[in-house]
N, C-alpha and C positions, 0 to 999 in steps of 0.2 A: 271677296273673302280668303282669308288667308288661314292657312293650316300650318302648325307648325309642328318639326319633328318630336316625337314623344321620348327621345332619349335625354333631352333637357338643353341640347345644345343651342337652341333659339332660332335655329333655321329652317325657312320655308321648305314644304316639300311639294311635290309635284304630283301631276295625274296620273294614275295607271294607264298605261296602253293598250294594256290587253286583262283579260279577264284569267284567272286561276285560282278555282274554287278551294284546291287544296292549301293555297297559300294566303287564303283570305282577298284576293286580290280582284276587284271588280272595275271593267275598263268605264272612265270617265271620273271616278270615285277618287279622293284624296288618298295619299298615300301615307301610312302612319308613321314610317320612317324614311329617312335620306338613306341611299344606298351605302351600305357599310356602317350604319349607325345601328343596327337591331341589337346586337348585344354588346354595346359600350356602356362603360363605367359600370355602376352596381348591379345593373342586367347582366354583364357579362359570367358566364361560370367560372373564368379565372379572376375574379375581382378578389382582391387582396387587402382590401383597405385602400387604395389608391396610394401605397408608399411605395417607394423603392430606394435602396441607399446606392449611391453612384462608390465608383472606384475612390475617390479621393475621402471617402466616409461621412460624406452628409447626406441628409435624408432628404429626398423630392416627395412631395405630396400634391394631389390634386386639388384645384381650386377655382371657383366658377369665378369669373370676373364680371366688370358690369354691363356684358352683353351676353351674360348666362352661357359662356363659354367654357369648356374645362383647360386648363392651362397647369402645366406641373410649375411647382414654385419651390423653393426649400422651406424644409419647414421651421429653422428657427427664424427665419425673416417672418414668415408670418405670426409667430409668436411676438416678437418684437412689435408689429405693426398692431396687433390687438392691444398691448399694452399701451403705445402710443395713440392710439386711434386714429392714425392716419399712416400712409404711406411712408417708408422707409425714406429718408432724407436722402438728397445725390452725395456720391462720395462717401456715405459712411459704411461701414464695415462691422460684421457681429464678432464678436471674440467669444471662444467658449474657454472658460476659466481652466478646467482640469485637463485642456488637451485634446478630450473625447468628441469629437464632431459630429457622432450620433446621440450625445448626451443634450436635449434641447429643454432643459428643466429653467425655468425664469431664474433660478439662483445660480445656473452656469452659463449665464448669458449676459455681456457686456457690450454696450454699444458704442464702438469708436467713431469720433468724429471724420477720422478719414484714414487710409492705407498706412500711412507713416506712424501713426499713433498706434496703429494694431502691430506693425511691424516692432515698434519700439516696446511693446508688453512682451512679444515673443522674443525679442533680444534679452531683456531683463531676466525673462523666466529662464532663458537657458543660461546666463550667466550664473544665476542663482543655484540653479540646479549642479552647474560643472566646478563652480570656485566657491561658492558661498558669498558671493558679492556680486548685488545687482548691478551695481554701477560700472564695473568693468566689461570690457569688449573683448574680443577674439579678432586677432590678427588673420586676415584670409589666407596668407601664405604660409606661417608655421603652425597656425592652428591653436597657438597657445594665447592665454586670456591674460590680460593685463589692464594698468591704470590707463584710462583716453587721455593722460597727459604723456604719455610715454608712446603713442600711436598717432598716425595721422588720419583723418576720416578723407576719404574720399567724396569731392564737391562735384554734384551733376551739372548738367546745362540747364535744367528743369529748378534747380534751386533747392531739392531735395537730397539731403547728405545721405550717404552710401554707407560702404563697408568701412572697415579699420585696418591698418598694417603697419608693421613696424617700416622702416623707412631701410634699415639694413636688408631685410627680410625682402623688400622691393627690389632693391638693386641686385642682390643674389639670384632672385627669380627671374629677372629681367636676361641677366648673363645666361644662365643656364639656358633659358627658352631659345636664346638667339645662337648660342653654341652647339648645344647639344642636338644637331640635326645631321642627316646623313651628309650634307655640303661638309660638315666640320672631319668629319671621317675622310672624306674624300680630299679635303686641302692636306689634311696630315699625311695619308698615303701617297699623295703627288710631290710633297716636300720632302720623302724619305730618298725619291729618286733626281731631285732636281735642288741647285742650289738656290737660285733666288728666282722670283717671278713678279713680273710688273702687272697689275690689274688692269691698265691702259694699253697694254700691248695687245694685238690680236695674234701674234704667235703663240703668246701664252696662253690665252683662252684656246684657242686650236688644239695646242697640245694638250691642254687640261682635258678638253671633250675628246682626245683620241684615247688618252687613260683612261677614262671612263668608259667610252664605248656608247656614249651618248650623242643623240643630235642636240646641237646649240639651240637656244632660244633665249629670248629676253629675259624672262621670269627667272630662269635659273640663273644668268648672267647676275641681276641684281641679288640673288639669294647669295652667291658666290662671294659677291663683293660685300655684303653685310656681314656675312660669317668672317671673313678676313679681317673687316674693321673691330668684330665683336673679340677676335681672338686676340687681334690687337690691345684693345683695351683692357681686357685679362692676363695681359704679360706674357701670351704665349709665343706671340712673334714681333719681330722689331719693322717697323714702318720707317721706311726712308724715302724723303721727296727728292725727286729726279726732274732733271732738264733735258730736252732735246730739241731737235728743230722743228717738232710737230707741236711743242708745247710741254707741261709740266704733268708728271705722271707720278703715281706711288710703287716704291718697290717693299715686296714683304720677305722677310727672312726668319727663318725659325731659328726661336731665341735658345732652345735645346734639343740635340739630337738626340732621337732615340734608338737606342742599343740595347745590348744583351746586360748590361750592367746598369742598366736604369737611366743611363743619359748623363750628358755632361754639358756644361755651359759652353758656348761658342767663345 
């Protein structure tokens, strides 16, 4: 003989192991509730309708599954499933038209076939709000909207197209990303006291670290070499290819010497 928990969870209860008349327990009889299920759900004095609002704005509500167990699901998903008469298709996403994630009226919900289409809707809505043209896209570096013909779109390995950017903005961003580091300041400060330096010469690296007062490591060596190469591409340094008995190496010279008058060309 089975006895189910009266909270509606569908689980079987056990037998009381002792008698407690105040709590209505008699040894050998089936328990009314599983431990911890006495005041669950609508029987709890803290019951607020089974709805909670998440930090991102979505509304969660309780639902009984096929095993009559309560679980929290999003309210907008439940509404779409009632309209469809079946569970939500895989990879599909529910979109809120007015942007209010707590507004779950049927007229405010749109079922998107996948996440890519959902992101496209948001991109068009943001473009229409910002520049009055839903077809334009935003450059991820300068933040300005422009015609997609003037932009390049990122192609991901998964095949899904990503963000847009201007090629010129991307080049400037990559230069600044490599040069605007603490190593760039270290290189300039070192060049103020030294004429030329070789990134392949051990004496250069040793003297460089003595000037910095830090310990040498491979990661910092790579960072310094990348900074020198980036400064050369940006026109701040002159790179010369030299040879020695140990092989070829690069020598960098400062193109403009900083001074009080603003610098002069070499």
